[in-house]
C-alpha positions, 0 to 999 in steps of 0.5 A: 521932123515928124510930129507925133500926135497923141490920140484924143479919147472919145466921149461915148454917148452910147455908153449910157443905157438905152432909153425907152423914150418913144416920141409922141405925135408932133404938135403944132409950134408957132414959127417966126418967119424972117425975111432974108435980104441981100448981103449987107454990112460988108465993113463989119464982115471984113473986120471980124473975119480979119480979126479971127485970122489975127489980121494975117490972112493965109493961103487957106484962110479965109476960105471965102471972102463974101459977106453972108446973107442978111440975118446970118449970125456968123461971123457977127457974133461968137456962139457959146453953147452948152451941150448935152441930153436931158436924160443923162448927167454924163453926156454934157453940162446941159443935162448935168445941172438943173435948168436954172443953174445951167442957164446961170452958168452959161450966162457966166461963160458968155460974159467971160467970152465977151470980156476976152474978145470985145469985138464979138458979142456972144450968142448963147446956145443950147446944143441938145443931142436929139438923136443919140447913138446906142450900144443896143440895136433897138427895134429897127436895129439902127443903134440910135434913139430919137428923143421925144418931142416933149424933150425938145420942146422943153429945150426950146422953153429953156432957150427962150428965157435967155434968148438962146438959139438951139442946135439939135444934134444927130448921132445916126448909129447905123442909120443915115442923115437922109433918114434922121434929119427929116424927123426934125424938120418941124423944129428946123423950120424955126429960125432960131433952131440949127443942126449938129451932126456927129461923124463919131457915131456914124457906123458905115461898116455896121460896127456897134457905136462906141466900139470904134470912131465913125465917119462922114463923107463930104457927100453926107455933109452935102446932104445936110447942107442941101436939106437945110438950104431947102428949108431956108428958101422954102420958109424965107428963113435967115441962114442956118448953121450946121455944126460938124464935129471932128477930132480925127482925120478919118472922121470927115473924108474928102473934105475938099468936096464939101459944097458951101451954100449961101443959106447954110453956115458950116462950122467944123467943131474940134470935139476932142478932150484931153490936155491943152497941147493935145486939143491944140494939135487936133484943132491945128491938124484936123480943123484948121488944116482942112478948112471948110468955112468956120471953126469951133472948139469944144471944152469939157468941164470934166474930161479936160480937167481930169487931163490937166485943165480947162482952157480959158477963153484967152488961150482958145482965142490964140488959135489960128483961126480963132474959133467962132463957135465954142461948145461946153460939154 
């Protein structure tokens, strides 16, 4: 029997008006350097990996069977992240609430996830869209806008108050990862700052962002992995996490060619909204069916609720494999 999958609607960041936010010159920020060591805690690693697979390993999962380098977050903790941009209340919960209220709500979600799966302590995170796709070309006709460093600095300050890690997310528009990732190196050299990349807004055919769904090839993802891996080695950092968003087949091409690295932990994050059955199907066919390393799952406070309900932790944990990264928008 052929299964018909209903498409999940895309959430278009570039529907927001362009922002006149020229970035000031970077300022020096203290970086705490951690020394990575050999692989450790093999017992804890295997137990947690089996738990994510519901103690039923399959032909596809687990993807790898070797503990990560010392200092790695995954799979020892589950990450629960708030996503958004400080200039917009429509792009996610991170910018929709005042900072104090946002942080309190995030910690409430953290507690819910820890109660739902007691094997995994939860690491709170702020996932900030640092480069946003735009509906207008801008001065360089790249259809993307880089947020000012002052905004990123404010995210780092918010994160410090709740011991959160930070993800900086990139929507390239008509630009490339090769052009955009280096602009954030000042922050990516910090041990608690990680990276997200969004194929939805990578318009390789020159289309205007949000007029269609974009795509990244394995080669694009490999560049991000290679870049982060280099930073880890050069600066003696613990492994970085790379989150790659996905909710259609074409958003990632040639997934089998994605090259993993000891220095980088890759999460493919199911990024679509809709009613629970649609989200579960998208996870099953576009994330779990094409395994890379770890998996993530996004929950939308507004869009999921409009289409039925927001899935609760106990429901999300039933997915195979259970997501290790949870994102709220």
